[in-house]
Phi, psi and omega in degrees: 000133181286163179301322180297318180293319180296315180298319179296319180296319181293323178296318182295323187252031175067028178085001180256145176264109181277147179294158179289161179301324181295318180292321179298319180296320180294320180293322179296318179298318179298322179294317179295316179298322179297316179296318179296322179297316179297317179298319179297316180297318179297318178297318180296317178296320178296321179295315179296317180296318178296317178296318178297321179298314180294324182286328187261345180279139176308138184295327184248162177273341183287122182254085180212189182289208183296137175249135181255128177254126184255117181252110181287150174304129180082007182293150177264160181302320182299329178294318180291319179298320179296321179293320177298319180295317182290323185268325183257339188057071183309135179290317184229079184305318182294316179297320179297318181296317179296318179294320178297322177295316181297323180279352178087010182289329184281339184258330182280153176299134181282143178274123180289154178146186181246116187243137183265121175257111183290159178302132177081009180298137179277172181300312178300323180292319178299315181295319179296321178299314181292335183269325190232340187289154173284142179288154182264118181289161177267147171252120184241134176238107179301149180251195182283072181275143184255302190259170177300317180297318178298318181296313181297315180299317181296313185292326185266350185296332181250008182243163175291333183304135179276146181300318181297323180294317179292320179299319179299318179295314182298330182265005176270101186299323180292324178289317182292340180297335180296337178260000184065035186220174172240175178300331181282310185283343180297338177304329180292342181270355178266105184269147178275066176215154185296143170218152181255145182207145177291143182300326183262023181298147175280168178300320180297315179299319179297311181293323176299319181295316178296318181295320179297319177296322178296315180295320179296319181297320185267000181289130173089236192300319183297319178297320178297318179296320179297318180297323178294332176276353182078026183236157172269164175305321178299316181292322178297316180295320179296316178296320178298325179293325178288315180303313182293328179285336182282332187214146175262010183249100182303333180287354175263348192300318182294324179290317179295320178299318178298322179298312182291327176296321177299317180293320179298319181292334179264008183058033176269144175295142184291327179049056180261122181301319180300332178290331177290317177302317180295317180298322179281339185073021181239098184270004179268352182299130179261339183218121179274124181248171182304324181295339181276339190283350184265004181298130182277111182195143176294351179266351181277099185282003170277340179251329186254135176275140179095189182277153172297166183290341184201168180299148176267355175195156175283113181279158173293152178296330178293329177288322175301316179294328177295321177295318180295337179245040184302146176292147173260120181201186182252007184293138177235347185226152176211152180209142178301142179290147182288352178274000179057033179281347184096350178269171184237155171261132183250149181215146178264347180229159187290326181298315178296320179298317180299322179295316178297317182294323181296317179297320180292317180298320179298321180290324176299314180298319181297324182270358177070031179275121181259000000 
């Protein structure tokens, strides 16, 4: 630009030299790019922060101890997601679903079982547990169960196994032969002690587990003790079930066991009232009367000599041990004490027994017990 031109330019613009249009456009672009860069970084930081929040925040709203998720064989992802929602109250169900899809949980076959979700577990942790963790077995302790139906209901109430499936197995004589048992006598193999089992165990696995526990219990000294009494493990367990049903006082069990062993050796009928209740299927009876004694059943020890074919209740293992260590004495009769203490009066002869029984019957009448 010539001096004349510069002077003219300065006059027109108040003496200032303004940048060219090209330079102004370049500066504007740089400003826009700078703003966009800042905006991009802010968005990226927000995205990272949001992702970190989702990854580090507990998956559920429920603030409690361990939650167990039960995955049935053949279950679909939607079934598990619904269970997670019901039990954990997922904070971000949609985000959990997207993460599950990304991790492959929704497309791969689900592993059946019982899975423990610890308190405060994040979404990635929940998904990892369902994909890779070992399932947590259940610990089950049988109670004083009496009938086959009670046993089946109890065993299947906390398992995936259906009651009908277990009942079918128990009534399959060829299958039960593998245990040397029948559906009736297998009750003696169910011990009142804890055992562990997978939630999704099959009926066969469950029965195998119970049978294995039974064999371990009877291995060695107990079998030798039973043989010295002239009884099989089944018979000892059956006798223990009668002993436990007769009294709520464990310190009497060895004496009662000795009494029944004496009667067995003399071929006397056991005449145990609890066996009549079992035969009738009425466990609410408070007083056994003559009209009850005629029920036709292999469990009615007023009619049948010897032991019933199977236990009338699952006895405690300590009661089984009481039978194996039965007291040696001459008692043949017993009757509840008239003081209603729960203890019994024992007698070696019938005359003494009648006297004891008369006092008890009089007290029943006085109290109006029918």
